[in-house]
N, C-alpha and C positions, 0 to 999 in steps of 0.2 A: 603689141602682144607677141613679141618675137619668140618663135619656137626653134630658132636656128640651132643646129647640132643635136636635135632631138629626133628620135625615131618613134613613130606612132604605128601601132597595129590596130586596125579597125575591122572587126569581124562583120561579115555581111556588108563590106564597104563599097560594093559596086553599084548598089541600087538604093533608091529611097533615102531614108534618113542616113544610112551608112555612107552613101555617096556624098551627100551634102557635108557630112562630117569630114570625110576624106579630103574633099576639095578645100574646106575651110582650114583644116590643119596644115595642108600643103601651102595654102596662101600665106599662112603665118610663119612658114619657114621650115616645118617639119618634113622629114623624109617619111613617106607613108607606105606601109605594107597593107595591101588591100586583100583581105581574105574573102574567098568565095567558095560555095559548095556546088551549086548548079549552074549559075549564069556566068560562065567564063567570059563571054563576049562583053557583058556589062562591066565586069571588072577591068577588062583590057581597055574598054572605052574610057573608063574613069582614069586609068593610068595614063592614057594618051592625052586626056584633057589636062592633067597635072603637068605632064612633060611639055605640052604646048605652051603652058603658062610659065615655063622655066623652072618647074619643081622636079623633085625626084620621087618616083613611086614605082612599086612592083606589085604584081598580083601573085597570090599564093593560095593554092587549093588546100582545104582541110574541111572535113565534116567536124565541126567544133565539139560535138558530143562524143568524139572518139579520141581518147587520150593520146594514143600513139601517133595519130595523124597530127594532133596539136603539137606534140613534142618534135616531130619532124619539121613542121612548119616553123616553129620558133627557132630551131637550130638553123634552118635555111635563112631566115630573116637576119639572125645574128651574123651569119657568115657574109651576107650580101650588104647589109645596111648598118649593122652594129646592134648593140643591146637596145631592147625596147625600153623606152622611158615613159611612154603613154600607151595604155591599153584601153580601148573602148570596146566593151562587151555589148555589141549591138545586134548581132545575128539573132533572129527569133522567128518563131512560127506561131500561128494562131491555133486555138482549139476550136472544136466544131460547134460550140454553143449548145451542148447537150447537158441534161441534168446528170448528177452523179450516178443515178440509177441506170442511165442509158449510155454512160461513157465506158468504152472498152479499155482494158488495162494497157494495151499497146499505145493508145493515144496518150494516156497519162504519162507513161514512161518517155515517150518521144518528146512531148512538150516540156516536161520538167528537165529532161536531160539537155535539151537544146538551150534552155535559158539558164538553169542553175548549175548543172554539172559542168557545162562548158565554161562558164565564168570561173568556177573553182579551178578547173584544170589549167586554164590559161593564166590565171593569176599565179598559181603555184609555179608555172613554168617561167614567167617573166620576172617574178619578184627577186630571185637571186641577182639578176643583172641590174635591176632597178636599185637595189641596195648599194651598189657600187657607184652610183651616180649622185650628182648633187640633188636631184629631185626625181621623183616618180609620181605618176598619176594613173589611177584606175577609175574609169567611169563605167557605171552600169546604166544602160539604157533600159529603164523599167517602163512603167505605164501608169497612167492615171486610174487604171482599173484597181490599183491598190488602195484608192480612197474608199471605194464602196464595196468591193468584193461581191459584185452582184451575182445573182443566180445564173445557172447554166453556163458557167465558165470556170469550173473548179480547176481543171488542169492549168490553164493560163494564170488564174489567180494564185494557185499554189506555186507555180514556177516563178512568177515575178516577186512574190513575197519572199521566197527562198533566196532569190538573187539579191534582194534588198538586205536581207539578214546577213548574207555573206559580206556585203559592202560595209555594214555597220561593224561587223566583227573585224574585218581587215583593217578598217580605219584605226581601230585601237591597237591591233597587233603591229602595224607597220609605221605608225607615226614616228616612232623613235628612229626609223631609218629614212625619214624625209619623204615618205610616200603618202600622198593624199588620196583618199578614196571617197568618191561622191556618186550620187544618183541623180539622173535626169529622167523625169517621168512625164512623157507627153500624153496628151489626150488624142483625139482624132487628128490624124495628119494626112495631108494629100499625098499618099503613096499608093502603090498597087495593092498593098494589104488593106489600106484604108478604103480604097474603092471597092474591093471585094466584100469587105465587111458591110458597107452601107448598101451595096446591091442586095446582099443576102438578107439583111435585117430590116431595111427600110425601102427597098426598091429604088434607090437613088443611084443613077448612073454617072452623073456629073457632080462631083463634090462641090464645085463652085456654086451650084444651085443653092447650097446651104449657107452661103456667105452671110446673108442677112440675118440668119438665126444664130450666128456664131459670135463669140466675144470679139470685140474690136472689128466686127464687120467682115471677117474672113476666116476660112478654114486654116488651121495651123499649117505652115509650110515646113518642109524639111530643113530649110535654112534657119528657121526660128529655133529649132532644136540644136542645130549645129552651132549657133551663136552662143548658146548657153554652155555647150561643151568647150568651145574655144576660150571662153572666159575662165572656166573652172581649171583648165590645164595651164593657164597663163600665170605670170608673176603677179598679176592683179588680184589673184585669189590665193596668195601664198599662205593665208591664215585660215583657210576653209578646208575642213575635212569632216567626214561622217555626216554629210548633209544630203537631204533629198530636195530637189527643186522640181516642182510640178510645172511643166510647160504646157498648160491647157487653158490659158486665158482666165484663170480663176474658176474654171468649171463651166457647166452648161448655163446658158442664160436662163433667168427666171422671169416668167411673164410679169410685165409691168414694173420690172426693176429699173 
């Protein structure tokens, strides 16, 4: 699944799922632009790991919900590495698990902006360059939360649903230009966000304690998600666009199933 001569931008690419995606795309031959907002050290560590393995990567700061910062970042990437042909909209934040009645407007704006507005901004910025290439790919890292849209998560549910709607719209707009747009929607993944979620909601400190209760006997790993992404941006999926793949082992286990 060679990605030689392609440039990938992975938002939130220094940690968790984003880090696994960055490493996987670099392993397949892409030059990787790793976006970060807060954790510069993690982004630089991921860059170093890619370089140590013989790949090419650079770290770029931008708060992805800020259009001007995104514009400056994309311009810098194009100057350093070339036009982006793979965009992975991965950066995200969780909502606080409150009811609509108890959710503050600032939280709603922050969560929706980080997931949906940012994906729109970055897609807008990279699409002109993608249209000039043989192939472009935009991947939205959504969530299995869109299956059930459960209570006490309206900001996150709204944000991810909007992000998916953007993907479906873009897939129709850009197909004529050779750009594929797809969605990968993980369930619980062993990341720092996943650990915080389970500590807060279930009092679980070690996610591996849940292995026996999870599909296929393990909590989903970041590499599991990355492998779906690397397939979708490869030539092996040249006829796939406008699709959503849930990476959650088929959902929670059902007793006695």
